[in-house]
N, C-alpha and C positions, 0 to 999 in steps of 0.2 A: 250851333251845336247844342243838342239836348243832353242832359245829364241823366242817363237811364239807370246808373248804378248796376248795370248788367255786365257780366263777365263771360269770357270765352277762353278756351284752352286750345293751343296748337302744339302737337307733339311732332317735332321735326327730327328725323334721324341724323341729318347732317346740317351744318350751319347755313347752307344756301337753300335747302329744300323749301323752307317756309316762304322764301322770296319768290321762287319760280311758281310755286303751286297754289299759294293762297295769299300772296301779298295784297291782292285787291280786296279780298274779304277782310283782311286785317285793317287796311286803310279805311275801308267803307264803314266798318263798325266803330272804329276809333272816331271817325268823323261824326258818328251819331252819339258819341258819348260813352261808348263801351270801354271797359278795361280788358285788353286782350293780352294774355300771357302766352309767350312762346318759350318752349323748352327745347333747346338744341342738345340732343343727347351726345353728339360728338361734333368735332370741327370738320369732319370729312378729310382729315389730315392725310390719310393713306390712300383712300380710294378715289377722292374727287379733287385732288390738288396737283395733277400732273404738271401743269404749267409752272407751278411754284417749285416743284422738285427739279426742274430743269435749270434753275438759277444756280450760280456758283456758291459754294460753301453753305448750301441749305441744310438745315437740321430739322428734326421733328418739332422742336419747340418754336423755331422760327416760322414753320408752316402753320402751326396752331395759332401763333400770335397774329399772323397775317389774316388767317381765316376768321378769327375772332373779331378783328378790326373791321373787316368787310361786313360781317353779319351785324355787328353793333351799329355801324353807320346805316345799314339798310333798315334795321329795326327802328332807329331814331326817325328816319324819313317816314316810315309807315305809322309810327306812333305806338309801336308794340313795346311791352315790358318783357325783355328777353333774359333768359337764364341759360348758362352754359354748364352742362353737367359733366362733360369731358369723360365719357365712359369708353371711348375708343371706337374705331370703325375698322371694317375689313380685316378681321371679323369683329362685329359688335356682340357683346355679351351683356346680359342684364342680370345683376345680382338681386338677392332679396332686399338688400339695403336700397337699391335703386327703385325696386317695385314699391316698397313701403314709403319711400320719399315721394313717389308719384301719388300714392294713395293719400298721403297727408296734404299734398297740394290740391287734389280734388276736393277734399273735405274743407279746406281753408278757402279755396277760390270759389267753390260752388258754381261751376261754369254752366251757362245756358246751352252751350253746344261744344262739341269737341271735333277738331280736324286733325287727321293724320293720314298715313299712307294707305295704298291699296293693300288688301289682305294677301295678295299674291304678287310676286315679282321675281321671275326666274333670273333676272339680270342683276339683282341687288338684294341680297338676303337681309341687309340691315333695315330695309324699308318695311317689309311685313313684320319684322321683329318689333319695330317702333310702334306699329299699329297694335300688335299683340299686347305690348306693354300698356298702351293707352286703354285697351278694352279690359284687360285683366285688372288693372288698377281701378278702373271705373266700377267694375263689379264688386271688387273688394271694398271700395269706399261706400258702397250701398249696404254693406253688412252692418247690422245694428251692433253686433258684438265686437267689431274690430277695434275701435278706439272710443271708449265711453266718454272721453273728454271733448271729442269733436262732433260736429253736426253730421249726421248721416247724409250721404249724397242722394239726390233724387234720381232721375233718369234722363240726363242730358242726351239729346240725339247725337249720334256719331256719323260723321261724313268722311269718306275717303277722298282726298283730293287727287288730282290727275297725275298718274305716273308717266314716265317718259315713253314707255312702250305699252299703249293701252290694251291692244288686242291680246298680247302675250300675258298680260297681267289680269285678264278677264275682268277688266274695269269698264263699266258702262255708265255714262253720266245720266242721272235721273233728276238732277237739280242744276239749274243754271243761275249764277249770280251776276247781275249787271254791274260791271265795275268801270263803266265809261267815265263817270265823273271823278274817279280816282286813278285812272290809268296813268296819268302823268307821274303820280307818286310811285306807282308800282314800277314804271320804267326807270325812274331815278334810282329806286332800290335795286333793281336788276343790274344797273350799271355800276353798283358798288362791288359786284361780284367779279372783280378783275381776274381772278384765278380761273374763271370759267366763261370767258368772253365769247366763246363759240356758241353759247346757249342764249345769248341776248336776242338774236334775231329769231331763233327757234320759238322761244316762249312769247315773243310778240306775235308771231303767226298763230300760235295756239290760241291766244286771247282773241285775235280777230276771228278765227274760225268758230270759237265758242260763241262769240258775239252774233255771228250769222245764225247759228243754231238757236240761240236764245231768242232772237227776234222772231224766228220762225214759230216759236212755241208760245208766244204771248197771245192773249186774247185779241180778237179782231177789233174790239172797241178800245183797246189800250193804245194810247198814243205815246210811244216811247222810241227814241232813236238809239238803239243799242249798237255800239260799235265794238266794244270789248266786253268779254264775260269770262268767268271761270266756271268750269264744270266740276260737279261733285257727285259722288255715288253715296246716297244715303243708305246706311247699313241698319238702321233701327226703324221700327214702325212709327207711323204718325197716327195719333189719336185725334179724331175730329168729331164735331157735332153734325156737320153737313158736308156733302161732297161737292 
């Protein structure tokens, strides 16, 4: 493992989103020596915990505790540094205090890249709200006059990770990340999400499908056996010297 001193930020609407959608990216970069910060805006306690609510004598606090435990164990497996902001879900609302907290995190962390949700999601309004927060905080953190005591943020690229309903979310992958060598870690993290066991096989199939597509798009001279991959939609321009 190399010590790059590089950082990355993941803004996850609910406590399981980062596992399904970018667990491979987290594990892969941690393996390379990166510090990956995950912010779970909510526990998904109302909208994504149906299995838990069917248990006897269940309460909101018990659901939150169970979801937090699942996500923490998954983050530990992936090597992520996770924070739980508990701002609520279904519906999620973002206050100015939450926005400025995210701005401060940007300026402190100085991430090399940012991962969050698709810009559109007609099935889950919490998801685009999380991406909106990630983007608005990023822009605010770039403002020289925002907080004179902190370092102004540069322009870290922003990627939208894969939503559950890609076509309806108008999400198209333009970046594939090979996660074959960390797939076992991602699968272990997935299996921590006991409250949503019905998604384990689904996101395994997604990783296999993206692996096929990634392999199709590598150079003909590149010798790499890609079995599992994650797809991302890059939302910000890339500046290059050569094409």
